[in-house]
Steps between C-alpha positions, in 0.01 A plus 500: 500500500168540683456548874209415726440595862218360713438574870259324733443523878416158648356461849747245635844494665790561269667164565179311404446705183860453393489126558163460328583701191840331457378143545504356147220262596263803526573635154225308326237638745636849472503507119206267429274769352742546212766227493514134594824427680661164567810493716759271334776547754618749765806537716440353849535848657490853368843657475698702252567271205189286561334384180138405429351346191130530409271397218269790435205486267265762369272498198605131448863611455735316736839656580778373722628784718816498715583771751810562709508708821758771479436668836340370817465706812266282715186677604583815308601462136543247222598533135499236233552487124361271237782281358275311255152591374288724288661833585830631366540659847298454820627634828262513797579665833265479797520717813320429825450776765311505824230767475192581708451157649566316173750465218553729206615295204659674203576318180735641241531327169728572204414306188551490129382273229717347229423574131658845474264776388202259498580405861512869599164551332357199692634646826328832439171372366436196712768336716561780758128550575440124512794437734397786729147351522648161581737632774219708654279191498777298666518753780120507533496121529760519781295761680189287459688195641590696820154655520340154490756364746416786740127426470557135575690587822226733619 
């Protein structure tokens, strides 16, 4: 099993960053550099046990992905796992901390591919680096959103 950790400081209040990053309607914007995302359905509110379904496409490969939230501490921490999709295992935990007039976001991901030894090889050679780049880009897009929002208000 591979692990990824990404950290980004975003110049915005913690409650706003939390809400923005966890709004499933924003996922296509946040991932657009790498993955096209279509929200199929989402629970009416975010809570432990909430489930979301997406259609994600990359390199003309379309995959249905379902996630289920396993921990929700509003404004501070969320964890979810993939219940259907490409990965054998995908667990994503996000932490939100007030820091220096903004929000420090920390993403922890545990993932593994199916396909036994071949999947492990894919993890090592390609998947982990690619997923880290995608998560870092997602956080950059969020920071850009709040930066642009701040400029508009000035």
